[in-house]
Backbone as numpy.savetxt, mean C-alpha at the origin, in Angstrom:
# Nx Ny Nz CAx CAy CAz Cx Cy Cz
-7.19 10.38 12.77 -7.89 11.14 11.73 -7.78 10.41 10.41
-8.85 10.34 9.67 -8.95 9.67 8.41 -8.47 10.62 7.27
-7.72 10.08 6.33 -7.24 10.87 5.20 -7.62 10.14 3.92
-7.60 10.86 2.80 -7.89 10.27 1.52 -6.61 10.02 0.75
-6.53 8.76 0.23 -5.39 8.39 -0.60 -5.95 7.82 -1.89
-5.07 7.57 -2.82 -5.50 6.88 -4.08 -4.78 5.50 -4.09
-5.56 4.44 -4.10 -5.03 3.07 -4.11 -5.43 2.39 -5.40
-4.49 2.04 -6.22 -4.77 1.45 -7.52 -5.83 2.25 -8.29
-5.66 3.59 -8.28 -6.56 4.42 -9.07 -7.82 4.87 -8.37
-8.16 4.26 -7.24 -9.45 4.57 -6.56 -9.15 5.26 -5.28
-10.04 6.26 -4.93 -9.91 6.95 -3.66 -10.34 6.00 -2.51
-9.61 6.16 -1.41 -9.87 5.30 -0.25 -9.56 6.11 0.98
-10.30 5.84 2.06 -10.00 6.46 3.34 -9.19 5.53 4.20
-8.16 6.07 4.80 -7.34 5.32 5.76 -6.96 6.25 6.91
-6.58 5.63 8.00 -6.13 6.48 9.15 -4.73 7.06 8.83
-4.57 8.33 9.03 -3.29 8.97 8.80 -2.24 8.33 9.58
-1.09 8.08 8.97 0.03 7.42 9.66 0.04 5.91 9.54
-1.01 5.36 8.91 -1.07 3.88 8.72 0.17 3.50 7.91
0.76 2.38 8.25 1.87 1.90 7.48 1.40 1.11 6.26
2.26 0.98 5.27 1.93 0.17 4.13 1.68 -1.27 4.59
2.45 -1.79 5.50 2.20 -3.11 6.01 0.84 -3.29 6.62
0.39 -2.31 7.40 -0.90 -2.39 8.07 -2.00 -2.29 6.99
-1.80 -1.47 5.98 -2.82 -1.36 4.88 -2.95 -2.74 4.17
-1.79 -3.32 3.82 -1.90 -4.67 3.16 -2.59 -5.62 4.04
-2.28 -5.62 5.34 -2.96 -6.58 6.25 -4.46 -6.32 6.30
-4.86 -5.07 6.36 -6.30 -4.69 6.35 -7.00 -5.19 5.08
-6.27 -5.19 3.95 -6.81 -5.59 2.70 -6.70 -7.13 2.49
-6.13 -7.84 3.49 -5.95 -9.23 3.41 -5.03 -9.63 2.21
-3.96 -8.86 2.08 -2.97 -9.11 1.02 -1.70 -9.51 1.61
-1.12 -10.64 1.20 0.12 -11.17 1.71 1.28 -10.30 1.14
2.01 -9.65 2.04 3.03 -8.75 1.62 4.13 -9.44 0.80
4.36 -10.71 1.00 5.39 -11.43 0.29 5.04 -11.66 -1.17
3.78 -11.39 -1.54 3.36 -11.65 -2.93 3.04 -10.38 -3.70
3.48 -9.26 -3.26 3.18 -8.01 -3.92 4.37 -7.10 -4.08
4.23 -6.19 -5.01 5.14 -5.02 -5.16 4.28 -3.81 -4.92
4.79 -2.89 -4.13 4.09 -1.66 -3.82 4.82 -0.47 -4.34
4.14 0.38 -5.07 4.67 1.68 -5.51 3.97 2.76 -4.65
4.77 3.50 -3.95 4.25 4.54 -3.08 4.79 5.91 -3.56
3.87 6.71 -4.07 4.19 8.02 -4.63 5.35 7.85 -5.62
5.15 6.95 -6.58 6.07 6.72 -7.71 7.40 6.14 -7.32
7.50 5.61 -6.08 8.74 4.98 -5.62 8.46 3.52 -5.30
9.22 2.61 -5.84 8.98 1.16 -5.51 9.54 0.91 -4.14
8.74 0.26 -3.30 9.15 -0.05 -1.97 9.61 -1.50 -1.90
10.64 -1.77 -1.16 11.07 -3.14 -0.86 10.16 -3.66 0.23
9.94 -5.02 0.24 9.06 -5.58 1.31 9.55 -5.18 2.68
10.84 -5.07 2.87 11.39 -4.72 4.15 11.11 -3.29 4.56
10.64 -2.49 3.63 10.27 -1.09 3.97 8.77 -0.89 4.31
7.97 -1.88 4.13 6.55 -1.74 4.31 6.15 -1.29 5.74
6.91 -1.79 6.71 6.64 -1.43 8.11 6.94 0.05 8.41
7.93 0.60 7.76 8.41 1.95 8.03 7.66 3.01 7.16
7.13 2.60 6.00 6.50 3.53 5.09 5.12 3.93 5.62
4.97 5.18 5.97 3.70 5.69 6.53 2.91 6.40 5.43
1.62 6.28 5.51 0.72 6.85 4.52 0.20 8.21 5.02
0.13 9.18 4.13 -0.33 10.49 4.46 -1.43 10.91 3.43
-2.12 11.95 3.73 -3.20 12.51 2.81 -2.57 12.77 1.44
-3.31 12.32 0.42 -2.92 12.58 -0.94 -1.91 11.56 -1.54
-1.46 10.63 -0.72 -0.53 9.62 -1.24 -1.17 8.79 -2.34
-0.35 8.30 -3.23 -0.82 7.42 -4.27 -0.08 6.09 -4.19
-0.80 5.01 -4.08 -0.21 3.69 -3.99 -0.73 2.78 -5.10
0.14 2.00 -5.60 -0.23 0.90 -6.60 0.25 -0.38 -5.98
-0.61 -1.34 -5.84 -0.26 -2.65 -5.31 -0.46 -3.66 -6.44
0.64 -4.29 -6.81 0.65 -5.28 -7.89 0.91 -6.66 -7.31
0.02 -7.58 -7.54 0.16 -8.98 -6.99 0.76 -9.89 -8.07
1.64 -10.75 -7.51 2.24 -11.82 -8.37 1.23 -12.93 -8.54
1.00 -13.34 -9.75 0.06 -14.43 -10.01 0.81 -15.49 -10.77
0.66 -16.77 -10.22 1.31 -17.86 -10.91 0.28 -18.66 -11.68
0.72 -19.46 -12.56 -0.21 -20.25 -13.35 0.55 -21.00 -14.43
-0.17 -21.74 -15.17 0.49 -22.49 -16.22 -0.38 -22.81 -17.37
């Protein structure tokens, strides 16, 4: 079943129970290069596989950018 979440301020449909790791993979985002806030809680990269997404969840994905 598809549910609505808020990802970086925008509504998005995902399958209920999708893990944060699966979401990042679907978005083609390397988990090693981001910080994820899930419902106002910062997740460690090691928690991405266990963190499941439900209807109404809010996620912020911040990518590390290098440069000089």
